[in-house]
C-alpha positions as CSV (number, residue, x, y, z in Angstrom):
1,M,32.9,67.7,71.6
2,A,36.3,67.9,70.2
3,E,35.1,66.7,66.8
4,R,32.5,69.5,66.7
5,E,35.2,72.0,67.5
6,A,37.4,70.6,64.7
7,Q,34.3,70.9,62.3
8,K,33.7,74.4,63.3
9,I,37.3,75.3,62.8
10,V,37.3,73.5,59.4
11,Q,34.2,75.3,58.4
12,K,35.5,78.6,59.5
13,A,38.7,78.0,57.6
14,R,36.6,77.1,54.4
15,E,34.5,80.1,54.7
16,Y,37.6,82.3,55.1
17,R,39.3,80.6,52.2
18,S,36.1,81.1,50.1
19,K,35.9,84.7,51.1
20,R,39.5,85.3,50.2
21,V,39.1,83.7,46.8
22,K,36.2,86.1,46.1
23,D,38.1,89.1,47.3
24,A,41.1,88.2,45.2
25,R,38.7,87.8,42.1
26,S,37.2,91.1,42.7
27,E,40.6,92.7,43.2
28,A,42.0,91.1,40.1
29,Q,38.9,92.2,38.1
30,K,39.4,95.8,39.6
31,E,43.1,95.6,38.5
32,I,42.2,94.4,35.0
33,E,39.7,97.1,34.5
34,D,42.2,99.6,35.7
35,Y,44.8,98.3,33.3
36,R,42.3,98.3,30.5
37,I,41.4,102.0,31.1
38,Q,45.1,102.9,31.3
39,K,45.8,101.3,28.0
40,E,42.8,102.8,26.3
41,E,43.9,106.2,27.5
42,E,47.3,105.6,26.1
43,F,46.0,104.4,22.9
44,Q,43.7,107.6,22.6
45,K,46.8,109.8,23.4
46,F,48.8,107.8,20.7
47,E,45.9,108.0,18.1
48,K,45.5,111.7,18.7
49,E,49.2,112.5,18.2
50,H,49.6,110.5,15.0
51,T,46.2,111.5,13.3
52,S,46.9,115.1,13.8
53,G,50.0,114.7,11.5
54,N,47.8,113.0,9.0
55,K,45.4,115.6,9.1
56,K,48.1,118.3,8.4
57,A,49.3,116.3,5.4
58,E,45.6,116.0,4.1
59,E,45.2,119.7,4.4
60,D,48.4,120.4,2.5
61,A,47.6,117.9,-0.2
62,S,44.2,119.5,-0.4
63,K,45.4,122.9,-0.6
64,D,48.0,121.9,-3.3
65,A,45.4,120.1,-5.3
66,E,43.1,123.1,-5.2
67,E,45.8,125.4,-6.4
68,Q,46.4,122.9,-9.4
69,V,42.9,122.9,-10.2
70,K,42.7,126.7,-10.2
71,A,45.9,126.9,-12.4
72,I,44.3,124.4,-14.9
73,R,40.9,126.4,-15.0
74,S,42.9,129.4,-15.4
75,A,44.7,127.9,-18.5
76,G,41.4,126.6,-19.8
77,D,39.9,130.2,-19.5
78,K,42.7,131.7,-21.3
79,Q,43.2,129.2,-24.2
80,G,40.0,127.3,-24.1
81,Q,38.3,129.2,-27.0
82,K,41.4,128.8,-29.2
83,V,41.4,125.0,-28.5
84,V,37.7,124.8,-29.5
85,D,38.2,126.8,-32.6
86,D,41.1,124.7,-33.5
87,L,39.3,121.5,-33.0
88,L,36.1,122.8,-35.0
89,R,38.5,123.9,-37.9
90,V,40.2,120.6,-38.1
91,V,36.9,118.7,-38.0
92,T,35.1,120.8,-40.4
93,D,38.1,121.5,-42.9
94,V,38.7,118.1,-44.3
95,R,41.5,117.6,-46.8
96,P,41.8,113.9,-47.7
97,E,45.3,113.0,-48.6
98,V,46.8,109.6,-49.7
99,P,49.4,108.4,-47.3
100,E,52.9,108.1,-48.6
101,R,53.2,104.4,-48.1
102,V,50.2,103.7,-50.4
103,A,51.3,103.6,-54.0
104,V,49.3,105.8,-56.3
105,P,48.3,104.1,-59.5
106,G,50.0,105.7,-62.6
107,K,52.9,107.2,-60.6
108,A,54.9,104.0,-60.2
């Protein structure tokens, strides 16, 4: 009889220990999940704060580049025809000349 009582006590102790291990695992899993969520929120906040600065820099760079493109186009509109005329004149009005470093026969 005492043996059976001892077995029951041991069995209950094992069941209790097994239940406590399961509870501890569940609790640890919940803490891990909570910690992961907390870190994810911190990361999102950090990313939001730091990417907003990059967006501002990108907008400023884009605005500056657009202004430079406008200035280049404006200069092209003002002097573009003159440049084209000069290029056509130089290409079509050919004047062959002997370079100075080349000796001309009969002059030497």
